N, C-alpha and C positions, 0 to 999 in steps of 0.2 A: 440598420439602416441608420444613414447620419442625414442630418439633417437639410443638403445640399440633395443627396440623392431623392430623399423623399421627394422634397420639392420639384427635381424632375419625374417622378414617376406620374406625381400628381397632376405635369403638367402636359403629359403624354395623354395619360388615361384621360382629361377634358377634352384637349386635339383630338379622338378619335371618339367622344361622344357628339362632341362637336359636329365631327365629321358625320357621323352616322347618323341624327339630326336632322343634319343640310339634306342626306341621302334620302334619310325617307318621307320627308316633306315635300321632295321634289319628286317624288313616284306618280303624282295626280297630276301634274304639271301638263307633261306629255303626255297625260295616256286621252283616250285610247291612238295609238297610233299607229295599229294595222288594224285591218274587223276581227269584230266581237261575235265572238257563239254564243248563240243562248242554245240549252241541251233540253230540248223536251224529251221526258221518258217515257211517252203515250203516243199512238198515233198518230197524224193531223186530222182535224177537224174538233178535237174536242174545247175543253172551256182551256184547259192549260193550253193549249196551241192558240185559239186565236188570242187572246191575253198574250203570248209571248209573242202574232207575226202582227198586235197592233203596238205593242209596245217599243218591240223593234224599229219600225218601221221611223217611230216618233225621235229614236235613239241614235237610229241614222241618222235624219237628218241635224242633230242637235251635232256630232260629232265628226261627218263627215267623214264619215269609217261606217262601210258594209256591215250590217245587223245580219248574223245568220242564224236562222232557226235550224237546227238542227232535230229532227227526231228523232231517239233510241227506244224504241217502246223494247217490249216485252221482260217476264219474272215479276210482275206487276209495278212496272216502273224499275225496278233492282238494276236493269240492266246499262241505262244512259245517269243512272243515277252512283254506280262507280265505276260510269266511265268519265263523266263527271270528277269525281274522287281524287282518279287518277291526276288528272291534267294540273300544269303547274301554276300556282299562287299569284296569277298574276294581273287578275280583271280578264282576260282575253275568254276563258270560256267560263260560263256562268252555270246555273239549273235551276228551271222552274219549276216550284215543287206542288206537293198536295198534299192535302191531308195523310198518303200512303207512306210519306216522306217520314213521316213519324211514329205510323204503327207497325209500317211491316218489318222495324225490328221485332214484333214482336209477334207477328205472325209469322215470319220464319226464322224459326227459335235457333240455338245454336252460333249464331254469325252467319245462318244461312241467307241471310238479306244480302252479306257481303260491304256492308257502309254500317258506321257511326253517322247517325244525320247531327249529332251537340260536340263529334271531338275531328270530325272531316270534313265539316264547312261553318261556317260563318254567315248570320243573317243578313241581310242588304235591306228587303223592305219585301211588303206585302204587296201583293199586285191589286189583288180583287180578291172579292165571293159569291156563293150562291149559294141559298138557303135552300134544302127541300123542300118538298111538299109532300104533304098525304095526298096521296089519290086512289080513288077506288072505280073499278069496273061498274060501269051506273047501272049493273044490275047486279050490284049490293045494295041492302036493307038496309043502308048508313047516309047519313048526311048531316054526319056531325062526329066530333073524336070520340064524345062521348057514346055517341049511337054504332058506333066502329066496336068500342067496347063492351059494349052490354051486348053485340051480337058474335061476338069472339065467346066473351063468358058462358055467353049459354050454345054456344055451339062447339068447347074444345077439341083441337084442334082440327078443324073444318076445313078453317082460313088459310092460303097458304098466302105467302107474299113473296116479292122474289125479289133480288137483287144482279148490282153488275158481276158479281162473285165474290167467292168464300173471303169474307177478311175486305173487302173495301166498302166505304162509306156506308152506299145503301145497307150494306149488311148491318152494319154494327152498328148505326143507329135506330134500323127494324128490331137487334136485340135488346138494345137500351127500354127501346118503347115498352114491349114485352114486358120485358122486368120493373119496369117502372109501374106499365098498368096492369102486373098481374094475371096477364092471358096467355093464350098457347095458340101459336098461330107456326105453321109449317114452311121452314123456311127452302124455298127456289133458287136454288144460285147458277146464273145464265155467264156465258165468256162476251160483257159489254154491254155496253147499258142498252143499247139500239134494242136487240134483241127480247128482254125484258119488258120493255115498254109496248113493243110489239102483241107479245102473250096478252100481256094484260088488258089491253087493247080488245083482244080477240074473246078477250073471259077464260085464259089455260089459268090465272092463278087470281087473283081478287084483291089484293090491295101494292102499296107500292111504296113508300120515302124514293122519289123518285128526283134530283135536281131541276131546279127552274125552266132555266132552258131546253132541257129535254123534255116537258114536261106541256109545257106552255099552250104551244100548239095545239096539242087533244082537249086540252080543257076549254079552248074558247070553241075550238069544234063541237063540245058535248062528247068525246068519246070517250073522255074520262070527267070524273066528279073528286075537284078537291076539296076536301075535306078539313082542313091545316098548313099551317105554313109553321117552319120549326124555325124560323125565326124568330128574335126580336120584338121583329115587331111589324105588321100586316106589310106585306107587297105591293108598288104603287099603282104595277101591273095587274093584279091581284087584289083591289080593295075591299071587295067586298068578303074573301076567307082569314078567318081567324087565324092568331098564334096558336100550336099544341099548350103554349104554357096557358093559353087564358082557358085552359080549363081545369086549372086550380088545381088545386090540391097534390097530391105527389109531383105533380105537370107543372107549378110554376117557375121553378130554374132551366125546363125542357129544351135544350137549344140543339141545332145539330144545323151543320152549313160547310159545304166543299168553300175552304178555303185556299188561293193558293199564292206563290211568293218565289219571292229570289232570293236564293244565297250564290257565297263562292265558296272553291277550295279553303281547306283552314291554312290563315300565313298569308293572307288575299293583303297586302297592306290597307288599314283601316282610311287613310285618306282618298285612296281609291274608291272602297266601299264608301265613303264617303257621297264621291264624286258622282260613284252610277243612284246610288239612292237619289243625290236629287235626281238627279235627268229622268229618273224614274217615274218620279212623283210628278214629277213635269209636266212630263206626257201624260199620264192619269190623268190630271186635272184640262187637259187639252179639249175644252170640248167637241169639237169635233170626236176624239178616242172615247170621250165617254157617253157621247149619245151612240157612238155606234158599238161599244159592249153592252150600251141598260139595252137597247135592243135585240140582246139579243139574253138575256137575263141577267146581264153581267152584272156585277158594281164594283166599279171602280174604290179598290179604297189604302191607298197610300201609304205607306208607317216607317216608322223608324228601327233600327234595326234590332233596340232593345226590345220594339212591340214585339215583332214579327217573333225574336228570342220568349217572352215574357206567352207569347198565344203556340207555340211549338209543346214549351213545357206544359202548358195546359190540357191541350189532349194528347200526349203521350202518360198524362196519371190521370184522365178521363177511360180514354180505350185500352190503357194498355190494362185497365181492370175489367175491362167488359170482354174484353178479350180472354182473360182469365178464366171469369163467372164463366164463359160458351165455348172454352176451348176450340177456340177457333183456330186453323191453321190456315195458312195459304195454301193454294192447289199445286 
């Protein structure tokens, strides 16, 4: 290739690159110019749904476009997640995710989950979090984490703890607690969070790691006794309930919470992702939204895409080990 031809080639390449950059940078300029869908892979009424609707309403106000919450439950969240993975990577279909987003591929081995959380999605922002609270039936002779452990050790296999189902965060948190404490409790899986709380109140089971917003009303009435919070610090609405970590020893680093985030199909333009992140963060910092979510036991927690990605990687590493050690498999 002579000098003249090489010069023309570089000029053509430079023009192409410039054109691509201009096109790339313009993605977010007209976004959104049509309705945006937030896929929630669970039934209405849960934490994911509450956050999606609160944030979605504000996004609609900011963008002057409808933001539609589309509940697509089934297979532990896999149905809605797979649907979102197949959507166009243009920012008009987003997925509201929680812990199961990164644990399901381990609970449904051999690719049965039907998606790859790392390869098929890009993180946008964390939306919120809600820690687990260790609660017992009032008839259980334990008023602290240490007393519960001592009771369980004195009666191996006699105490039972419930969960919202095999492989749910409730289940995995209970198994982690058993492992760290060195105790034997019987796992009783339910189909959903409400039935397990009902049976705990009724005394059919004795122990539960329940999400704060689902057990808080019953703690206030005395129907359940809170022993500890599995978060990093006590909750403002349960100021007298210590953290599990405060038990010290092997529990120093004990932490378990439900986190909720927002992701998009892989290939979504970075500038569109940035625009969604900014708007979602603005919505979560809105005083009215913040107050409404906190009243439900949900803590707004906007983050960068990198922070959400780090959280996902941390959870994959931690919970995949628990799943492997316990042999947990989704039903």
